[in-house]
C-alpha positions as CSV (number, residue, x, y, z in Angstrom):
1,X,3.7,-14.7,12.6
2,X,6.3,-16.8,10.8
3,X,6.2,-15.0,7.5
4,X,9.3,-13.0,6.7
5,X,8.3,-11.6,3.3
6,X,5.6,-9.6,1.5
7,X,4.8,-12.6,-0.7
8,X,2.2,-15.4,-0.3
9,X,3.4,-18.7,1.2
10,X,3.4,-20.2,-2.3
11,X,6.5,-18.1,-3.3
12,X,10.0,-17.9,-1.9
13,X,10.9,-15.2,0.6
14,X,11.8,-11.9,-1.1
15,X,15.1,-11.4,0.7
16,X,18.2,-13.4,1.0
17,X,18.9,-13.7,4.7
18,X,20.9,-16.8,5.7
19,X,19.1,-19.7,7.2
20,X,20.9,-19.0,10.5
21,X,19.7,-15.4,10.5
22,X,16.1,-16.5,9.8
23,X,16.3,-19.1,12.6
24,X,17.7,-16.4,15.0
25,X,14.9,-14.0,14.1
26,X,12.2,-16.7,14.4
27,X,13.6,-17.8,17.8
28,X,13.7,-14.2,19.0
29,X,10.1,-13.7,17.9
30,X,9.0,-16.9,19.6
31,X,10.9,-16.0,22.8
32,X,9.0,-12.7,23.1
33,X,12.0,-10.5,22.2
34,X,13.3,-10.5,25.8
35,X,17.0,-10.4,24.8
36,X,18.1,-9.7,28.3
37,X,16.6,-12.9,29.7
38,X,17.4,-14.9,26.7
39,X,20.9,-13.6,25.9
40,X,22.6,-16.9,26.8
41,X,20.2,-18.9,24.7
42,X,20.2,-16.7,21.6
43,X,23.0,-15.0,19.7
44,X,22.5,-11.2,19.5
45,X,20.4,-10.4,16.5
46,X,21.1,-7.0,14.9
47,X,19.2,-5.0,12.3
48,X,22.5,-4.5,10.6
49,X,22.5,-8.2,9.9
50,X,19.0,-8.1,8.5
51,X,18.8,-4.8,6.6
52,X,21.7,-5.5,4.2
53,X,22.0,-4.7,0.5
54,X,22.0,-8.4,-0.2
55,X,18.7,-8.8,1.6
56,X,17.0,-5.6,0.6
57,X,18.1,-5.4,-3.1
58,X,16.1,-8.5,-4.2
59,X,13.0,-7.2,-2.3
60,X,13.0,-4.0,-4.5
61,X,13.5,-6.0,-7.6
62,X,10.8,-8.6,-6.9
63,X,8.4,-6.0,-5.5
64,X,8.8,-2.8,-7.5
65,X,5.5,-1.5,-6.1
66,X,7.4,-0.8,-2.8
67,X,9.7,1.7,-4.4
68,X,7.3,4.6,-4.7
69,X,6.0,4.0,-1.2
70,X,9.5,4.4,0.2
71,X,10.6,7.6,-1.6
72,X,8.4,10.0,0.5
73,X,10.5,8.8,3.5
74,X,13.8,9.5,1.9
75,X,15.7,12.8,1.6
76,X,13.8,15.2,-0.8
77,X,16.9,16.1,-2.7
78,X,17.4,12.7,-4.5
79,X,18.5,13.5,-8.0
80,X,16.4,10.9,-9.9
81,X,12.9,9.6,-9.8
82,X,12.1,6.5,-7.7
83,X,13.7,3.4,-9.0
84,X,15.4,0.2,-7.8
85,X,18.9,1.5,-8.7
86,X,18.6,4.6,-6.6
87,X,17.5,2.5,-3.7
88,X,20.4,0.1,-4.2
89,X,22.8,3.0,-4.0
90,X,21.1,4.3,-0.9
91,X,21.1,1.0,1.0
92,X,24.8,0.4,0.0
93,X,25.9,3.8,1.3
94,X,27.8,4.3,4.5
95,X,25.2,6.7,5.7
96,X,22.4,4.1,5.4
97,X,24.5,1.5,7.3
98,X,25.2,4.1,10.0
99,X,21.5,5.0,10.3
100,X,20.6,1.3,10.6
101,X,23.2,0.8,13.3
102,X,22.0,3.9,15.2
103,X,18.4,2.7,14.9
104,X,19.4,-0.7,16.1
105,X,21.2,0.8,19.1
106,X,18.2,3.1,19.9
107,X,15.9,0.1,19.9
108,X,18.2,-1.7,22.3
109,X,17.9,1.2,24.7
110,X,14.1,1.1,24.8
111,X,13.9,4.9,24.3
112,X,11.9,5.0,21.0
113,X,8.3,5.1,22.4
114,X,7.4,8.3,20.6
115,X,8.9,7.2,17.3
116,X,7.0,3.8,17.3
117,X,3.7,5.5,18.2
118,X,4.3,7.8,15.2
119,X,4.7,4.7,13.0
120,X,1.3,3.4,14.2
121,X,2.9,0.7,16.4
122,X,2.2,0.0,20.1
123,X,4.6,1.5,22.8
124,X,6.1,-2.0,23.4
125,X,7.6,-1.9,19.9
126,X,10.1,0.7,21.2
127,X,11.4,-1.6,23.9
128,X,13.8,-3.7,21.8
129,X,14.5,-5.4,18.5
130,X,12.2,-8.4,19.1
131,X,9.2,-6.3,20.1
132,X,9.8,-4.0,17.2
133,X,10.0,-6.8,14.7
134,X,6.9,-8.5,16.1
135,X,4.9,-5.2,15.9
136,X,6.0,-4.7,12.3
137,X,4.9,-8.3,11.5
138,X,1.6,-7.8,13.2
139,X,1.1,-4.5,11.3
140,X,1.9,-6.3,8.0
141,X,-0.5,-9.1,8.9
142,X,-3.3,-6.6,9.5
143,X,-2.6,-4.9,6.2
144,X,-2.7,-8.2,4.4
145,X,-6.1,-9.0,6.1
146,X,-7.4,-5.6,5.0
147,X,-7.2,-3.9,8.4
148,X,-6.2,-0.3,8.9
149,X,-2.5,-0.3,10.0
150,X,-2.3,3.5,10.3
151,X,-4.6,3.9,13.3
152,X,-4.1,7.1,15.3
153,X,-5.2,8.1,18.7
């Protein structure tokens, strides 16, 4: 559960989060994501601190196979074919930053049960940032092990 990249443990992480951000994320995951009971022990971790152009840009450069998998989830009227430069412009846009902030806030409210189920995640993933990140990591681990991460009920 300590992996924070799509690469093997023999290579460096694909994104450029600060050591403090990684420590906060790891502590949050170990604490069970209960930010309300751990708020005095941990600084507030935000998706806007993690999903930055500085963190995401190198991910697209070092893993170009991710680019075509993301484009079906983006607006259909993008003017160019899938490429890293288009994604860099998207993740640097005020609209993307606002969407990440809104998603972060929605996760904090615990009202995203339907959305996380649609992503193939357990209901608990919609109860906060920690549970969401743990569920995403578990899904990535299952995919890496060859399991079916898109299970539906």
